[in-house]
C-alpha positions in Angstrom: -0.2 -0.2 0.0 1.7 3.2 -1.3 1.4 6.4 1.0 -1.2 8.2 -0.4 -3.6 4.8 -0.1 -2.5 4.2 3.8 -3.5 8.3 4.4 -6.6 7.6 3.2 -7.8 4.7 4.8 -6.7 6.6 8.3 -9.2 9.0 7.6 -12.4 6.7 7.4 -11.1 5.9 10.6 -11.2 8.9 12.9 -12.8 9.4 16.0 -12.5 12.5 18.8 -12.6 11.8 22.7 -13.4 14.2 25.3 -11.9 13.7 28.9 -14.7 15.7 29.9 -19.0 15.2 29.5 -20.4 18.1 26.7 -16.9 17.9 24.9 -14.8 19.8 27.7 -11.5 19.3 28.8 -9.0 18.1 27.5 -8.9 16.1 23.6 -7.8 14.1 21.2 -8.2 13.6 18.0 -7.0 10.1 16.6 -7.0 8.6 12.9 -5.5 5.5 13.9 -6.9 2.3 13.4 -6.6 1.1 17.5 -5.6 2.9 20.6 -6.5 2.7 24.0 -7.3 6.1 26.2 -6.9 7.7 29.4 -10.4 8.6 29.7 -13.5 9.1 27.1 -16.7 11.1 28.8 -17.3 12.3 25.8 -16.7 11.6 21.7 -17.5 12.5 18.5 -17.6 9.0 15.5 -16.7 10.0 12.1 -16.5 6.9 11.4 -17.6 3.3 12.7 -16.6 2.0 16.4 -16.8 -0.3 19.3 -15.9 1.6 22.4 -15.0 -0.3 25.8 -15.4 -0.1 29.2 -11.5 -0.9 30.3 -7.9 -0.9 28.1 -7.2 -3.4 26.3 -11.2 -4.1 24.7 -11.8 -5.5 28.1 -15.3 -5.1 29.7 -19.0 -4.3 28.0 -19.0 -2.9 24.8 -21.0 0.2 22.9 -21.3 0.2 19.8 -20.2 3.9 18.8 -22.2 5.2 15.2 -21.4 8.2 13.3 -22.7 11.1 14.9 -21.9 12.5 18.6 -22.1 11.6 21.9 -22.3 14.4 24.7 -22.3 11.7 27.8 -22.3 8.1 28.8 -26.1 7.9 28.6 -25.6 8.8 24.8 -23.8 5.7 24.5 -25.1 3.9 26.8 -29.1 4.1 25.5 -31.3 1.7 26.5 -28.1 -0.4 28.2 -28.9 -2.4 31.0 -25.7 -1.4 32.1 -24.1 1.8 31.9 -20.9 3.1 32.6 -19.7 6.3 32.5 -16.0 6.6 30.3 -14.7 4.2 27.5 -11.3 3.5 27.8 -10.1 1.9 24.6 -12.2 1.8 20.9 -11.5 -0.2 18.6 -13.3 0.2 14.3 -15.5 -1.9 12.3 -14.4 -2.2 9.0 -17.0 -4.7 7.1 -20.4 -3.3 8.0 -22.7 -3.2 5.0 -26.5 -3.2 5.3 -26.7 -4.8 1.9 -24.4 -7.5 2.3 -25.3 -9.2 5.8 -25.7 -12.4 6.6 -25.3 -14.2 10.1 -26.7 -18.2 11.5 -28.0 -18.4 14.3 -27.3 -21.3 16.2 -29.3 -24.0 18.6 -26.2 -25.6 20.3 -22.6 -24.6 20.9 -20.3 -25.0 18.1 -22.6 -24.4 15.6 -24.2 -27.8 15.5 -28.2 -28.3 16.3 -31.1 -25.9 14.3 -30.1 -23.5 12.7 -31.3 -19.5 11.7 -30.3 -17.6 9.0 -30.7 -14.0 8.8 -29.9 -10.5 6.6 -32.7 -8.1 8.4 -32.6 -7.0 11.4 -34.8 -8.9 14.5 -36.3 -6.7 17.1 -37.8 -9.5 19.0 -35.8 -13.0 18.1 -38.4 -15.4 19.9 -41.4 -13.1 17.3 -39.5 -14.6 14.3 -39.7 -18.1 15.2 -37.0 -18.5 17.9 -37.4 -20.3 20.6 -35.2 -20.1 23.7 -33.9 -16.3 24.7 -30.6 -18.7 24.4 -28.6 -18.0 21.5 -25.6 -21.0 22.1 -23.2 -20.2 19.1 -23.3 -17.7 15.8 -21.4 -18.0 12.4 -21.3 -14.7 10.3 -21.4 -15.0 7.2 -20.9 -11.1 6.6 -21.0 -7.6 7.8 -21.0 -6.7 11.3 -24.0 -7.4 13.7 -24.7 -5.8 17.1 -27.0 -8.7 19.1 -29.0 -7.2 22.6 -29.2 -9.5 25.6 -33.4 -8.1 25.7 -36.2 -8.1 23.1 -36.1 -4.4 21.2 -32.5 -3.4 21.0 -31.7 -3.4 24.8 -29.0 -4.8 28.1 -25.9 -6.2 27.3 -24.6 -5.0 23.4 -22.0 -8.1 21.8 -20.6 -7.1 18.5 -20.1 -9.9 16.3 -18.2 -9.4 12.7 -17.6 -11.7 10.2 -13.3 -9.8 10.1 -12.8 -10.6 14.0 -12.4 -14.8 14.7 -13.2 -15.7 11.0 -16.8 -14.8 11.5 -17.3 -17.9 13.9 -19.0 -17.0 17.5 -18.8 -21.7 18.7 -20.0 -20.3 22.4 -21.0 -17.3 24.5 -17.3 -16.6 26.6 -16.9 -15.7 22.5 -19.6 -12.7 22.6 -17.0 -10.6 24.4 -14.9 -10.4 27.4 -18.2 -9.4 29.8 -20.4 -12.3 28.3 -21.7 -14.1 31.0 -24.2 -16.1 29.3 -26.0 -16.8 25.9 -28.5 -14.9 26.3 -29.7 -13.3 23.2 -33.1 -11.9 22.5 -32.8 -8.8 19.8 -30.4 -8.8 16.8 -29.6 -6.0 14.4 -27.5 -4.9 11.4 -24.5 -2.2 11.9 -23.8 -0.5 9.4 -21.0 2.4 7.8 
């Protein structure tokens, strides 16, 4: 990749974070692909990112789509879990609504009954999934966010084709904060 292409790629992944709420205090603008930060209370997204509660991509995940997040309630949204700061971030590169496909499995290791999806579902049970749990997932294309409760509420888990080869064989693969395989709503992530 030549220098011009590298600069263009870095420009696609931009985030500005502030030390205090409502875009106050020290600020940091980053165009790198991955970074950790001392403390973030507000942020402005110019691309698609995942923010983490702790350094080194640990703890609760929050999807941060393009836009402004003046305080922690803005990124916590309907989540039953709230954190007042985010300490590490990474971009999501493979989000594309027109080409998103995911397969849910009723057992770990992608075994048992399966259901393929290409659309958003605010309630998996309403679409025919018989359980509150999704033991394993295969992302065929795109990027998705699964939620603990119907209506896109509760803990968030980011599933990407470009990570783990798109295979989430057990709930521990969902993220460091995953304590169960309860997923009751899911949606596509789009740049």
